[in-house]
C-alpha positions in Angstrom: 0.0 0.0 0.0 1.3 3.4 -1.0 0.4 6.0 1.6 1.0 9.8 2.0 1.5 10.7 5.6 0.0 14.0 6.8 2.1 16.3 8.9 0.3 15.5 12.2 1.2 11.8 12.0 4.8 12.6 11.4 5.0 15.1 14.3 3.3 12.5 16.6 6.1 10.1 15.9 9.0 12.5 15.8 8.0 14.5 18.9 6.5 11.5 20.8 3.2 13.4 21.2 0.8 11.6 23.6 -1.6 9.9 23.2 -0.9 9.6 19.5 2.7 8.4 19.4 1.9 4.7 19.8 -0.2 4.6 16.5 2.4 6.8 14.7 5.2 4.5 15.8 3.3 1.4 14.5 2.9 3.2 11.1 6.6 4.2 11.0 7.5 0.6 11.8 5.3 -0.6 9.0 7.1 1.7 6.6 10.5 0.5 7.9 9.3 -3.1 7.4 8.1 -2.3 3.9 4.5 -3.1 4.7 3.6 0.4 3.6 5.4 2.6 1.1 5.4 5.9 2.8 5.3 9.3 1.1 5.4 12.9 2.4 5.1 16.1 0.3 8.1 18.3 0.0 6.2 21.1 1.8 5.6 18.8 4.7 9.3 18.3 5.2 9.8 22.1 5.6 6.8 22.2 7.9 8.2 19.4 10.0 11.6 21.2 10.3 10.0 24.4 11.3 7.6 22.8 13.9 10.1 20.5 15.4 12.6 23.3 15.8 10.0 25.6 17.3 8.8 22.8 19.7 12.2 21.6 20.8 14.2 24.9 20.4 16.9 22.7 18.8 18.2 23.0 15.3 20.0 19.7 15.7 16.7 17.9 16.6 15.0 19.5 13.6 17.7 18.4 11.2 17.6 14.9 12.7 13.8 14.8 12.1 14.2 15.9 8.5 17.1 13.4 8.0 15.0 10.6 9.4 12.0 11.4 7.2 14.2 11.6 4.1 15.7 8.2 4.8 12.3 6.6 5.6 9.8 8.2 3.2 9.6 9.0 -0.5 9.4 12.8 -1.1 6.5 13.9 -3.3 7.4 17.0 -5.4 5.3 20.1 -5.0 5.4 21.8 -8.4 3.1 24.0 -10.5 0.9 21.1 -11.5 0.4 20.0 -7.9 -0.4 23.6 -6.8 -2.9 24.1 -9.7 -4.6 20.8 -8.8 -4.7 21.9 -5.2 -6.4 25.1 -6.1 -8.9 23.3 -8.3 -9.9 21.0 -5.4 -11.4 24.0 -3.7 -10.6 22.8 -0.2 -11.0 25.3 2.6 -7.5 24.2 3.9 -4.9 24.7 1.1 -2.3 22.6 2.9 -4.7 19.6 2.9 -5.4 20.3 -0.8 -1.7 20.2 -1.6 -1.5 16.8 0.2 -4.3 15.4 -1.9 -2.9 16.8 -5.1 0.5 15.2 -4.3 -1.3 11.8 -3.7 -3.3 12.2 -6.9 -0.2 12.9 -9.0 1.6 9.8 -7.7 -1.5 7.6 -7.8 -1.2 6.8 -4.1 -3.7 4.4 -2.4 -4.5 6.6 0.6 -3.6 9.5 2.9 -3.2 8.9 6.6 -4.1 11.7 9.0 -5.7 12.4 12.3 -7.7 15.2 10.6 -9.9 12.9 8.4 -12.7 15.5 8.4 -10.4 18.1 6.9 -10.2 16.0 3.8 -13.9 15.8 3.0 -14.5 15.2 -0.7 -11.0 13.9 -1.3 -10.8 11.7 -4.4 -8.1 9.8 -2.6 -9.2 7.6 0.4 -8.3 9.2 3.7 -7.7 7.0 6.7 -7.1 7.6 10.3 -4.1 6.0 11.9 -6.4 3.4 13.5 -8.1 2.6 10.2 -4.7 2.1 8.5 -3.4 -0.1 11.3 -6.5 -2.2 11.1 -6.1 -2.7 7.4 -2.5 -3.7 7.9 -3.3 -6.4 10.4 -6.6 -7.8 8.8 
């Protein structure tokens, strides 16, 4: 299964955010075990760097987070085509629209996020971490 990871799942794992870290860790482990092919958008990588640095007050921790993501996940390009598709989706949250447009361009199977409601009308299936974990272990 080829899955785009939303920013909130990545931050849950990288910052050990309770009570969400356990599910995020299961999903990261599934990527490491090649049960899932994990993707993140290029813009998510910059967001993760910014948010980890702000949360931890550590440039080194932010760089470690980005390095770990780059080693673990495939990076989906955000180019003019993706941005135009995101605009055409007419989502209220442009960041979510960019995630969907990235997943569409790559023909991914799903997006995993804790904000499933933010992706209403997505042409790509959107799963909560629990839903994706259940699918993995069915």
